[in-house]
Backbone as a printed PyTorch tensor [residue, N CA C, xyz], in Angstrom:
tensor([[[ 91.7670, 103.6680, 134.1040],
         [ 92.3630, 104.2120, 133.1890],
         [ 93.6160, 104.7080, 133.5010]],

        [[ 94.2590, 104.7930, 132.7420],
         [ 95.9950, 105.3600, 132.8660],
         [ 96.4450, 106.7100, 132.3940]],

        [[ 96.6550, 107.4180, 133.0220],
         [ 97.1080, 108.9210, 132.3830],
         [ 98.4590, 109.0340, 132.2990]],

        [[ 98.7030, 109.2050, 131.3620],
         [100.0690, 109.5070, 130.9850],
         [100.5540, 110.7430, 130.6150]],

        [[101.5640, 111.4840, 131.1000],
         [102.1460, 112.7920, 130.9680],
         [103.3040, 112.9700, 130.2660]],

        [[103.4020, 113.6700, 129.4710],
         [104.7040, 114.0000, 128.5660],
         [104.9300, 112.8510, 127.6880]],

        [[103.6850, 112.3910, 127.0500],
         [103.8060, 111.3010, 125.9050],
         [103.2300, 112.0690, 124.8930]],

        [[103.6300, 112.0600, 123.7850],
         [102.9360, 112.3210, 122.6420],
         [102.3010, 111.8160, 121.7710]],

        [[100.9240, 111.9770, 121.1510],
         [100.1100, 111.2000, 120.6510],
         [101.0410, 111.0830, 119.0790]],

        [[100.9960, 109.7860, 118.5950],
         [101.5740, 109.0360, 117.3650],
         [101.6470, 107.5250, 117.1240]],

        [[102.3850, 107.3980, 116.0920],
         [102.6520, 105.9490, 116.4660],
         [103.9940, 105.5300, 116.4400]],

        [[104.3820, 104.4480, 117.2980],
         [105.7170, 104.2220, 117.3530],
         [105.8910, 102.5460, 116.9480]],

        [[106.6560, 102.2530, 115.9320],
         [107.0290, 100.9700, 115.4880],
         [108.4430, 100.6300, 115.9150]],

        [[108.3970,  99.1640, 116.9660],
         [109.6790,  98.8500, 117.1400],
         [109.7450,  97.3760, 116.6610]],

        [[110.9910,  97.0000, 116.6210],
         [111.5950,  95.3040, 116.2580],
         [111.3990,  95.0520, 114.9190]],

        [[112.0020,  95.9790, 114.0100],
         [111.8570,  95.6740, 112.8000],
         [113.1340,  95.0580, 112.2730]],

        [[114.0990,  94.6340, 113.4500],
         [115.0450,  93.8790, 113.2260],
         [114.8020,  92.5130, 112.6460]],

        [[115.8820,  91.7380, 112.1030],
         [115.7860,  90.2290, 111.5170],
         [115.2110,  89.3750, 112.5160]],

        [[115.8760,  89.3290, 113.7170],
         [115.0930,  88.2360, 114.5210],
         [114.4790,  89.0970, 115.9860]],

        [[113.4750,  90.0660, 115.5030],
         [112.6640,  90.6470, 116.7590],
         [111.3870,  90.6530, 116.3120]],

        [[110.6130,  90.4590, 117.5080],
         [109.2180,  90.6460, 117.2440],
         [108.7270,  92.2140, 116.8990]],

        [[107.9230,  92.3530, 115.6150],
         [107.7950,  93.3440, 115.7200],
         [106.4450,  94.0260, 116.5050]],

        [[106.2360,  95.2480, 116.9770],
         [105.5110,  95.6130, 117.9330],
         [105.0170,  97.2330, 117.5840]],

        [[104.0150,  97.5590, 117.7700],
         [103.6090,  98.8860, 117.3340],
         [102.4670,  99.4060, 118.5550]],

        [[103.0910, 100.5480, 118.9080],
         [101.8980, 101.5000, 119.9130],
         [101.1310, 102.7420, 119.2510]],

        [[ 99.9800, 102.8730, 119.3470],
         [ 99.4120, 103.9440, 118.4910],
         [ 98.6830, 104.5020, 119.8120]],

        [[ 99.2210, 105.7460, 119.9510],
         [ 98.2780, 107.0920, 121.0410],
         [ 97.6880, 108.1690, 120.2630]],

        [[ 96.2060, 107.9950, 120.2320],
         [ 95.5950, 108.9970, 119.3000],
         [ 95.5760, 110.1080, 120.0840]],

        [[ 95.3350, 111.2380, 119.3540],
         [ 95.0580, 112.6740, 120.5270],
         [ 93.7120, 112.7120, 121.2460]],

        [[ 93.0400, 111.5160, 121.0960],
         [ 91.8730, 111.5740, 122.1430],
         [ 92.1820, 110.7490, 123.4710]],

        [[ 93.3210, 110.2390, 123.0650],
         [ 93.8060, 109.4690, 124.4370],
         [ 93.5750, 107.8110, 124.1590]],

        [[ 92.8740, 107.7310, 123.1560],
         [ 92.9400, 105.9350, 122.7110],
         [ 94.2830, 105.2910, 122.4300]],

        [[ 94.4020, 104.1540, 123.1010],
         [ 95.7380, 103.5910, 123.0470],
         [ 95.4150, 102.1410, 122.4220]],

        [[ 96.1890, 101.8000, 121.6810],
         [ 96.4700, 100.3280, 120.8310],
         [ 97.8310,  99.9480, 120.5880]],

        [[ 97.8510,  98.8810, 120.8800],
         [ 99.2530,  98.1050, 120.9970],
         [ 99.0330,  96.6460, 119.8920]],

        [[ 99.8860,  96.4210, 118.9130],
         [ 99.7730,  95.5630, 118.3160],
         [101.4250,  94.6970, 118.5180]],

        [[101.1460,  93.1730, 118.2040],
         [102.2330,  92.3200, 118.1600],
         [102.4870,  91.4880, 117.2200]],

        [[103.5350,  91.2640, 116.5320],
         [103.6040,  90.3840, 115.2810],
         [103.2790,  91.0720, 114.0450]],

        [[103.9330,  90.4940, 113.1060],
         [104.1300,  91.1040, 111.8080],
         [102.8450,  91.7650, 111.3470]],

        [[101.8230,  90.6670, 110.9270],
         [100.6350,  91.0170, 110.6660],
         [ 99.8180,  91.9330, 111.2720]],

        [[ 99.7880,  91.7110, 112.6940],
         [ 99.0100,  92.7400, 113.3210],
         [ 99.5090,  93.9880, 113.6170]],

        [[100.9640,  94.1460, 113.2840],
         [101.6050,  95.7280, 113.0570],
         [101.2890,  96.2110, 111.9680]],

        [[101.1390,  95.2700, 110.6780],
         [100.9000,  96.0350, 109.3480],
         [ 99.5450,  96.2380, 109.5260]],

        [[ 98.5560,  95.8480, 110.2110],
         [ 97.1460,  96.1350, 109.8450],
         [ 96.9100,  97.4800, 110.8820]],

        [[ 97.4760,  97.3210, 112.0380],
         [ 97.7030,  98.8710, 112.8170],
         [ 98.1640,  99.9040, 112.0600]],

        [[ 99.2440,  99.9010, 111.4500],
         [100.1320, 100.8340, 110.5610],
         [ 99.0140, 101.4750, 109.6440]],

        [[ 98.4650, 100.6650, 108.8380],
         [ 97.5140, 101.0280, 107.6940],
         [ 96.0430, 101.8130, 108.2480]],

        [[ 95.9260, 101.5370, 109.5750],
         [ 94.5200, 101.4530, 110.1080],
         [ 94.9170, 103.2610, 110.8410]],

        [[ 95.9870, 103.4110, 111.6430],
         [ 96.2200, 104.2790, 112.0970],
         [ 96.4750, 105.7070, 111.6510]],

        [[ 95.7370, 106.8980, 112.4390],
         [ 95.7700, 108.1050, 111.8080],
         [ 96.5230, 109.0450, 112.5320]],

        [[ 97.6410, 109.5590, 112.4610],
         [ 98.0520, 110.4680, 113.4150],
         [ 97.9060, 111.9910, 112.8720]],

        [[ 97.3330, 112.6820, 113.9130],
         [ 96.8220, 114.2150, 113.7980],
         [ 95.4660, 114.0860, 113.3790]],

        [[ 94.7500, 113.1950, 113.3580],
         [ 93.3820, 112.9800, 112.6460],
         [ 92.7660, 111.4640, 113.6200]],

        [[ 91.8690, 111.9870, 114.6160],
         [ 90.9570, 111.0650, 115.3010],
         [ 89.9670, 110.3810, 114.8150]],

        [[ 90.1210, 109.1080, 114.7810],
         [ 88.8020, 108.4660, 113.9540],
         [ 88.1940, 108.0080, 115.1870]],

        [[ 88.0830, 108.2590, 116.3410],
         [ 87.4700, 107.7650, 117.4520],
         [ 86.4280, 108.6080, 117.7800]],

        [[ 86.1980, 109.7750, 117.3440],
         [ 85.0290, 111.0510, 117.4430],
         [ 84.3340, 111.0070, 116.1420]],

        [[ 83.2100, 111.2820, 116.4900],
         [ 82.3280, 111.6020, 115.2800],
         [ 82.6300, 113.2310, 114.8870]],

        [[ 82.6280, 113.4300, 113.6090],
         [ 82.4860, 114.9670, 113.0520],
         [ 81.1670, 115.4030, 113.2580]],

        [[ 81.2320, 116.7250, 113.8780],
         [ 79.8040, 117.4130, 113.9650],
         [ 78.8760, 117.3120, 112.7140]],

        [[ 77.5450, 117.4200, 112.7730],
         [ 76.8500, 117.3980, 111.5530],
         [ 76.9020, 119.0610, 111.1880]],

        [[ 75.8270, 118.9150, 109.9290],
         [ 75.9060, 120.1600, 109.4340],
         [ 77.1230, 120.9500, 108.5260]],

        [[ 77.1900, 122.7100, 108.6940],
         [ 78.0540, 123.2470, 107.9330],
         [ 79.4150, 122.8320, 108.6470]],

        [[ 79.5840, 122.9190, 109.6540],
         [ 81.0750, 122.6780, 110.6440],
         [ 81.4780, 121.3940, 109.9990]],

        [[ 80.9190, 120.3920, 109.9000],
         [ 81.6710, 119.3000, 109.0500],
         [ 82.0600, 119.4560, 107.8170]],

        [[ 81.5600, 120.2060, 107.2450],
         [ 81.8270, 120.3290, 105.8000],
         [ 83.1150, 121.0460, 105.7340]]])
């Protein structure tokens, strides 16, 4: 496991120029990291990534989840 300090959670997309290979990095607030390369993979990741909302943890049950 890699620990990064000073890196803010969020979605970073680069390589959107005409002759560049698109790439995206998503660092979730829980520490989960995903990288996508290529147009379709970047599109898929950007539609699935949620900034400031962690989809990797399950909400608590009961009243607190509501």
